[in-house]
C-alpha positions in Angstrom: -10.8 -3.6 -17.6 -7.8 -2.2 -15.9 -4.4 -3.0 -14.3 -2.2 -0.9 -12.1 1.6 -2.4 -12.1 3.9 -0.5 -9.7 6.3 -3.3 -9.7 10.0 -3.0 -10.9 9.8 0.5 -11.1 13.0 2.4 -12.7 15.0 4.0 -9.4 14.4 7.7 -10.4 10.6 6.8 -10.6 10.6 4.8 -7.2 12.3 8.0 -5.4 9.6 9.9 -6.8 7.0 7.7 -5.4 8.5 7.2 -2.4 8.6 11.2 -1.9 4.8 11.3 -2.9 4.0 9.0 -0.2 6.1 11.1 2.4 4.2 13.7 1.4 0.9 12.7 2.6 2.2 10.4 5.7 2.4 12.1 9.2 6.0 11.5 10.8 4.9 12.1 14.2 4.3 8.8 16.2 6.0 6.1 13.8 8.9 4.4 15.0 9.6 2.2 11.9 8.1 1.4 8.6 8.0 -2.0 6.9 6.5 -3.2 3.2 4.3 -6.0 2.6 6.0 -8.5 0.5 6.7 -8.2 -2.5 5.5 -4.8 -4.2 5.7 -3.0 -1.0 9.2 -3.9 0.1 11.2 -1.7 -2.3 8.6 1.5 -1.9 9.2 0.9 2.1 12.9 0.7 1.6 12.8 3.9 -0.6 10.3 5.6 1.9 12.5 5.1 4.6 15.5 6.8 2.7 13.2 9.9 1.9 11.4 9.9 5.2 14.1 9.2 7.7 11.9 6.5 9.6 13.9 3.6 9.8 13.0 0.5 7.9 12.3 -3.2 9.5 12.1 -6.2 7.2 8.9 -7.9 9.2 7.1 -10.0 7.3 7.0 -12.8 4.4 4.8 -14.5 2.3 4.6 -18.4 2.4 3.2 -20.9 0.4 3.8 -22.1 -3.1 3.3 -19.6 -6.1 0.0 -20.3 -8.2 -1.5 -21.3 -4.9 -3.1 -19.5 -1.8 -0.2 -17.7 -0.2 0.0 -15.9 3.3 1.5 -13.1 5.0 3.2 -13.8 8.0 5.6 -12.5 10.9 9.5 -13.2 10.1 10.9 -15.2 13.1 12.9 -13.5 15.4 11.4 -10.1 15.0 10.7 -8.2 18.2 8.2 -5.3 17.5 7.3 -4.9 21.3 7.0 -1.1 21.9 7.3 0.0 18.4 4.9 2.0 16.4 4.8 0.8 12.7 3.7 2.0 9.4 2.9 -0.3 6.8 3.8 0.7 3.1 2.4 -0.8 -0.2 1.7 0.0 -3.5 -2.2 0.1 -3.7 -5.0 -1.1 -2.0 -8.2 -2.6 -3.8 -9.7 -4.7 -1.2 -8.5 -4.8 2.3 -7.3 -8.7 2.5 -3.7 -8.3 1.9 -3.5 -5.1 4.3 -5.4 -7.2 7.1 -3.0 -10.2 6.6 -0.1 -7.9 6.9 -1.5 -5.8 9.9 -2.5 -9.1 11.6 1.3 -10.5 11.0 2.9 -7.1 12.4 0.6 -7.1 15.3 1.3 -10.7 16.1 5.1 -9.7 16.3 4.1 -7.3 18.8 3.9 -3.9 16.9 1.4 -1.1 17.1 0.2 -0.8 13.7 -0.3 3.0 13.2 -1.9 2.7 9.7 -1.0 1.8 5.8 0.4 4.2 3.6 0.6 3.8 -0.2 0.4 5.2 -3.5 -2.9 4.2 -5.1 -6.2 3.7 -3.7 -8.4 1.8 -6.2 -11.5 3.0 -4.5 -12.9 -0.5 -4.6 -13.7 -0.5 -0.7 -10.3 -1.7 0.9 -9.3 1.8 2.5 -13.0 2.3 4.0 -12.7 -1.1 5.3 -9.2 -0.5 7.0 -10.7 2.8 8.4 -13.7 1.1 9.9 -11.3 -1.3 11.4 -9.5 1.5 13.2 -6.4 1.9 10.7 -5.3 5.1 9.2 -4.8 4.9 5.4 -2.8 7.6 3.5 -2.8 7.3 -0.3 -1.2 9.8 -2.5 -3.6 8.9 -5.8 -7.2 8.1 -6.0 -8.7 5.9 -9.1 -11.2 8.6 -9.9 -8.9 11.3 -10.0 -6.4 9.5 -12.3 -9.2 8.6 -14.5 -10.7 12.0 -14.9 -7.3 13.4 -15.4 -6.4 10.5 -18.3 -10.0 11.2 -19.8 -9.2 15.1 -20.0 -6.1 14.6 -21.4 -7.4 12.2 -23.8 -5.3 9.0 -22.7 -8.4 7.2 -22.4 -11.9 8.0 -24.4 -15.3 8.2 -23.0 -16.1 4.7 -23.9 -13.0 3.2 -22.1 -13.9 5.8 -19.1 -17.7 4.6 -18.9 -16.4 0.8 -19.0 -14.0 1.5 -16.0 -16.7 3.1 -14.0 -19.3 0.3 -14.8 -17.0 -2.4 -13.7 -16.4 -0.5 -10.5 -20.2 -0.2 -9.8 -20.4 -3.9 -10.1 -18.3 -4.0 -6.7 
C-alpha cells in the first residue's frame, strides 16, 4: 500500500539526505564507501563529499532489465586491506544488501556495515545484524508513519492498512 522512491532526488535534497546519513554513521574504521547500483550510487557519491570518506566504484548490476539481475563486483577493483561501508537508499529485506556484501567481499573488502536513509522495518536490518553486519539508518518506517498520521498526511484507515500489510510479513 506504499512505495518509497528515493531516486532522482534534486541536488539540494540529495545533499540533505547525505548529511543525515553521515550523522548516524561512524567515521572510525572506514576507509572507503560505495553505493549499491542504482539508487545507492548517487547517495554514496554525495555521502563521500559530506563525510570525507573516499568513494570507490566497486559493483555493477548485470542481466537484462525485466529479468533477474545480479549485483557483482567490478573487474579490476582491488579491495585488499580496505574497510568498506555500503551506502543505499533503503532496506526492506536483506537480499540486495547481501548480494552487494558478497560482491564486495569477493573483491577483498572487509565490509563494516551498511548505511542508509530508510529502514522499512520488514526484517532486512535485523537479518543483516544477525549475520554480523552493522546497519545504520536515519529513518524508520514506524516513526515516519506516526509522524504522517499526527500531521494528517495520512488518515487512520491508511495507517491501519499499512500496519496490516506489514504484519503479513
